[in-house]
N, C-alpha and C positions, 0 to 999 in steps of 0.2 A: 520546325523542329524543337522541342523542349527536352532538354538537358535535365536529367535529375538525379541527382547526387547520392550515394550506396554511401562510400568512403573519401577520403581523403584523395586516395588512388585511383575510383573506380566510379565512373557515373553511366547510366544507360542512356537510352533514347531511343524513340520511333525511327522508322527509316530516315539515313539521311540521304541526302541530294546529293551533286557534286558540287554545286553552288555553296554547299553549307560549309566544306571542306576549311575553306580560308577562316571563317569565323567560331569553327571549333580549333584550329591551330592557333587564333589572336586569343581563345579564350583560357590556353595554357595547355590545351593538352598536347602528348607527342604522340602518342598512336590510337590507331581504332580499330575495334576488332569486330568483324561483322558476321553475326550467329544466325544470318537469313539466307536459308538456300538460292541461288540463282532462280531466276525464271519464276518463283512465287506468285510476284504478281505484274500486271502489265506495265505497271509506270516506274519499277522501280529499276535502278542501274545496275550493272552487274560488277563484281566485287572487283572483278579485273579493272573493271574502270574505275572504282572507289580505287582503288591501289595504286592509279598510274597516277589520278590525281593526288592524291595524297603523297607521294614522292616528291611530287615536283613541290611542293608545300614544307619539305622538310618533315613529313611524319609518316611511322612507320604503320603498318597498316598488315592484320591480321585474320587469316576466314579459318572459321568452325561455323559451320552449316548444321543448324540442329532443324527438324522438321517439329513443325508445332504439335503440342501436346504430346511429345516421344524426348524426354530430357533424362538420356540413361544417366546409370550412376560414372561410367565411364567419361560421360560427357563433361561432368562435372570437374572429375578429376583434371581432364585434359584442358579447361578452360583454368581452373588454378595453375598451371604450368604455363598457358599460354599469357597470362597476366604476369607471371614470374618474368617470364623473357624479354620483356618489353619495356620498354623506358616510360616510366608514368609519369602523370597521371594518363589514364587510359577510357576513353569511351568506349562502349559496346553498345550495338543495336544490334532491332530486327526490326519485325514488323510494329511492334505499339513496345517494345521495349521487355516486355514482361520473358520472354525467354532469356535473356539477357541476367535481368535478373535472376531466375529461378537459378541459374547454372552457380550464380556468388554466391545463393543461401545454401546451394545441396556443399557446395565447395568449401565454404567455411565452415560446415558442421563439423562438433568437435576444434576448431580453435576458437569459436565465437559465441557464447549464449544463446540458445531459442529465441530467446525476449530481447536479444539484442539483434539479431539479426531480423526477427518481426518488426522490430522497432525502426529498424533502416530501413528496410521494403515498404514498409505501412506509410514513414514519412516521403519516401518516393511515389507513391499513389500505388503501391501494387502490393496486391494480396497473395498470401503464401499460403496459404489454408490448407490447398491442395498436397502441398509435399511436406507438410511440417510429420507426419511420420517419418517421411525419409529424412528428416531436418535431426529430429532425435536420434535414430536410427544411425547416426555416425556421418550420414550423406548416401545411406543405401538403402535399397528398395528392402523393406522389411517382409523374411519371407515367415517367420513363424510370428503371430500378435499373442499369442497365451489369453483369448479373450478370458473378461469374467464378467458375468452380471450380476445385478441383482435392483432390485423393485426400489429403492431407493437409494442413493449414493450420495455422503456427503465431503465435499471437498474442506477440510481443515479441520483438527478437533481442541480447539480451543474453547471459550467463554461458547461462544452460539453454538460451534458444532455438535459438543455435548450434550449441551441445552438442549438442543434443534433432535439428536437423536434418542435421547431419556423421554422427550415428550410426546417421538411421536409409536417409541415403544408403548406406552402409559395409555397408548390411544387403541393400539392396533398390536397387541402382543406378537402376534406372527408375523408382522411384517419385517422381509429379507433387506435388511440395512448393510452398507457398510462405509467406514468414515475412513478417509485416504489422509494419511499427515506421519512424515517421516518423523514426528520431535521424540523423543526418548521421556522428555519431562514437559508435565503441564503446570505452568504456573497461574498464582492467582495476582496476577496484575495490580490491583487497586492494594493492593496491602504494602509495594514497593513505596509507595509515600512516607509510611507508617514505620517503612524500615529504617527512611532516610531520617526518620525524627527520630529514632531512638526507643520507640515503642514495639514495633515489629521483631523479633529475630529473621532472617532473611530465609532459615528451613521454614516458617509456618504458613511463606504465601507458595510451597513447590510441593507435587507429588508426582509420584508415577505415571505417566500414560496410560501406561497398562491398568492400573488399580481402578483405573478412573470411565475408561471406553464401557458402555451401558453392558449388562448381560446380554448374549446373542446378539448380538452386533458387532461385524467381522472388523477387523483393524487392518487394513493396508498400507503396512510403512515403509512409505515412497511418496516421493515429492513429485507432484504433477506439471508436467511439461506444456500441455495444450492442450485444448477445448476442440470437440467437432461436434457442433451442438446439432448439425442438419443431420449425423451420423447416431446421435444418442451414445456420445464415447467422450471419454474423458481419456486422456494420453499422459503416462506416466514416463518417467527420467527410463531411458532404457528401450521404448519404445511399447512397453505392453500397453494393452486396451483394455480398457473396463467401461461396459455397456451399462446404461442406467434408463429405468422406464421414469425416473424422475429425480433430477438432480440441486442439492442445496450448494449453493455455492458460501462458503465462511470463511476465507483464510488469514481473515486479518489484515493489517495497514504494514508498509514498508515502513522502516523507522532509518531515514539518509542519511547516515553518521555524515556519508562521504562527499556529502554535498558543502559540507563546511571544512575548508581549506585549514589543513593543520588539526584537526579535531582529534579523527582514529588515533594517531598518532601521541594525541598528549590524553587522551581520556583513561582515569583513575588513576592516573600523576598530575604532579605540579600544580593540585589545587583544584584541576578539572572533573570533573562528575558528573552525572545523569542519574533519577530516580526512577527514568527508560529501562534501565537494565539492571535485571537481577542481581549481576557480577557488580553495580557500582553502589545503589541504594547503602548500603552497610557504609563506603567507602565517603557518601555522600556524610551520614552522620560521625565518622571518622575527623572528617574536615570540622564541622558546626562545634562539634565540643570541643577541638583543639586549639577551636580561634579563639584570640583574646582582644584584636585589633585588625585596621586595615581595610579594603573593599571586598564585596561579596558580590558577583551579579548575578544573576535572576534573569534567561533568557527566555524568551517563547517566538516560535519559528512561525512566518504565517499559516491560516487555518488553510485544510481543515486539518486537525491531530487530532488526537484520542485525549480523550480528557483532559478538554479544553483547560481547566482549573487547576493543573498536577502542577506547572512551573509555580502559581504563585501562593499554593498549597507549602512547596519547600520554602520559599520565602518565609511563607507565615511561621511554620515552624523552626526554621534558622530562628528566627527572631526572638523567639519566645525562649528559646533555649537561651540566645545572650539577653535578653530582656532578666530572664532569671537565675545569668551568673554574673549580675553586674557589669557586662562589658560592655552593653548597646551603645553607650553615646560612644562609645572608643569605635566601631564597627560601620562603613558607610555604606549601607545595602542598597543597588540599584537595580532596579526590575527595568530590560529594555524588552519591549514587546513591538513587534513588527506589526501588531494591528494597532487601531487606534483608541480603544476600548481596555478598559482592565478587565469586564464582565460582561457579557454580550446580553445579559436580561439585566434590564436596567433599576428593577425590584428588590435585588440583591446589592449591587453597589453602595448604597449609602452605608453599611453593616462592613462591608469592606474595606469601606476607605478610613472606615474609622481605625482599623488594625493597620492599614496604609500609616496613619497620621500615627499610631503608637510604638509601631516600629522604625518611624522616623525614614520611612523607606521613600526613594524617588522614583518616580513615573514615568519611563524615556517611551512614549511609543514612538512609533513608525522607525523603529531600532530593528532590524533586521541585523543578527548574528551571522557575517560571513568568512572567517578566519579568525585563529587562534594561532600565537605561539606559546607552546603549555611553559619551555623553560625562562622566554624571556616573561613570561606574565602579562601577555597583552591580547587582545584582543581587538576586531575589527567590524564595524558596524555603519550597515548602507542604510544612511538616514532616509526615509521616503517619503517628508510631508507632502496632503496635498498641495496640486497645481504648485511646487517647486523642484529643483531639479535635486537629484538623489549625490546626497553628500556621504562620502566614507569617512568616518570617524573613529579615531584607537583610543582605546582606553587600557589603562592598565587591573588589574586582579589579585588579589590573592588565593580568593576562592571565585569558581564561576561554577554555577548549575546552569547545564544547558539543555533544551527540549530540541530533539534536532528537528528540521523539517521531515516531512511525511509524506507519502503517497500509495497509490495501490501498489499492490505486488506485481514484479515485471510481468510474469505469465499473466495476469490479469490485464493491465494496462494494452496487451497487444493480441488481447485474445476476439473475438467478436463478441462475448459478452457487455464488452466496456463499452461508455459514453464516452463522447467528447475528449472527458478530462482523465477518462482510463478506469473510471467506478465503474463495478456492477447495474448496468441500468433496470431500475426496477420499477414499478408502479407503488409509490409510496404508502399507499394504506394497505395493500395485498401482499406486498413483498416480494409479488411474483414480477419474472421479468417481461421486459417490455414487448418484445421481441417470441421468445420462445416461453413458447406456456407451459412446459414441463419444468420449469427452470425458476429456481426462487432463489434471493439470496439477502443476508443477514447480519449484522456485525458492522466491522468499521468499515467494510470491503466495498457499501452497496452507497447507491449515491442522495437516497433520499436524506432529505435534510437536516436530521436530526443531530443531537450532539452522539459524539461514538465514543460510548463510555460502556462498561461490562450493564450496568442495570437497566439501559438501553436494550441490549441482546437480550435481557434476563425476559425482557417483557416481549418481544420480537420472536425467541422461538415458541412459543407457544402458540403465536398469531400464523407462524408460517405451518405448523403442526395442523391445525385445526381446520387451514387451506389445504395439504397437500389431503388428507385424510378424506375432505370435501373430493376433491379432485379422483382419488380413488375410487368412491362413489360414485365419479357420473355429474355430481354439480359443479357449481359455481362454488366460489371464493363469500369464505360466511363470518370471516374476522378480519377485523382494519387495525392498523397500528398506526398510534393518533400523534407520534413524534417523542415518547416518554425518555427522558433521559434524567439523571442524576449525578450530582456532584457534590460530594461531602466537603465542603471546603474549611480545613483544617486549621482556623485561623488561629487558635492557640492550644495547647496539651489541656486535654480535658473538654473545649468548645470547638463546633462547628455551626456552618452557616450551612443548612441543607437546601441547597437549593435542587428543583425538582421543578421541570416545567417539557412541553411538547411543541408541536408543531407552529411555527410565527411567533414564540415565544410565551405562549400559554401556562401560567402558572396548574403545574398540579401535583399538588400536594400529596401525600402517602397520607397523611393524619392531621385529625382537627387540630388548630390554631393551639386550645389549650392542652396539648400534649407538647407539640412542637412546630413553633413559627418558623419555617425557613428561613423568613426575612433576616433575622435573630438570631445571632451564636448562642447555642444552648449547649446546655449537657446533655441533655436527653437523646443530641442526636450524633455526639459525641459513643455515647454508650454503645448507639446505634452502628456506629462504623468498626468502633474497636470490641465490641463481644458479639455483635448481631449479625452482622452481613456476614463474618466468614464463615459460619455454619451452618445460612443460608446460602451462602455460594454451594459449599461442599455437598452436603446435607441435602439440598433443597435442589436449585437451579439446575446441580448437573445428576441429582439423581431424575428430573423428571416430577418432583415436586415442586408446582406451581404455586407457592403462596405469595398472596398478592398478586398475583402476574397474570390471572384471570383473564384469556381473550376479551376483546371488547368485540361486540357482534355487529355485523352489518345490517341496518336496516332494509327492509324491501322499500322500496318508491312505490 
């Protein structure tokens, strides 16, 4: 007998035997529920036998038999009532535990999110894909799904999603495409570093979503609840179903602010800020502009994160502002990085270290932010140096710029599309899903080992578009992604170290060295970041104009 935990109050298991009951009681359970009809198996004790033995041991027992594969909506409601009336924790069982897990999943619909339900059952070893639509529908069997169908469905209208739609339309204007995204506003997130440095205004980094959806592309303004790749279906909140011939998955990344104790309560006040949020980037600049002395902490969580250079970009621009105002000598800059290096590509580190020295910043590696008390101006970091026990340290601050931990979105992590770490599982060259050959992914959500940047999505979108068009025509993949990513490191106002690299850390510069030497701070790179990249984004990438983003062709062997 293997007991599998769903919640603190409920566990499920395969068929139990009379001899198991003492161990069940000793494990702390106070009741058992039988979800298997008597006589289903030759070696199965009857419920009456189980109930009598349980009573002798002080355990309560309840009988709610379910025929395999026939869990009704009423059954789930009754199961919830049974759990409510029994002392907990409870162990429910059937032949394998699946029926019990299914009853719980349906009964929790409306009380927990679909992602939480699927995560709990998945962790326990049970696949609930067959009842996803019912869970999304509040635990009830849908009677009307309202199906819509498209040649290509794109999940996510961020940089990658809109760029992919525009690139497809530029290749095949008649293609029937739908983009699914509930957001009203689209953000140019690379601009938030510049807002936090006092260079851009927040309004420069946003547009209405409706103004950016490519002409002729259907916009389904809804959130995705789940995927049914075997049925070529996407399930929306409210249990509507969208069918597809081909699917592109690019919903971005989840910023897990809640993973740091006390952070959500203090963001935007008490000197705690982040350039990773539109409404906070301006607060970063207000703090920097008003600071005359004290300690400023800049944090970076464990990888992967989007734009891995952003935490130190905030540090450099802040240090430059304090330097220009003549107060740098009175500001104690601490860069607390959960990782062990300043930047993952060693070619760029010497130039960055020059600025670390210029701003007299202290580099604290293996320091991971775990808690913050805003009113007390204190933060706690777990220091996990190699081969040493984890040590928790306390640091006071006057200002703290936080980069939050990041994961794949919940509905992706629990889906059949995800790898063991929760990211969409793709071939790193073609960006095609490794299991489902009519699904592609790009942007922050997929598991190719590249930097998660908007520049990467700019190169990935044409690759996906070329390969989908080839697939429509019955051919194999024709374009490949080389892992290109770019991180314009704003080391001071007016100068940038333009890091451009691909898989394996290979340098992939876009310009000759006499124009821009990416390993050194450059005014030309700053001009590119400030003046050229925003219009390239708005008027090029999102419009299907693939300036300097032509896909690399696959060479047949």
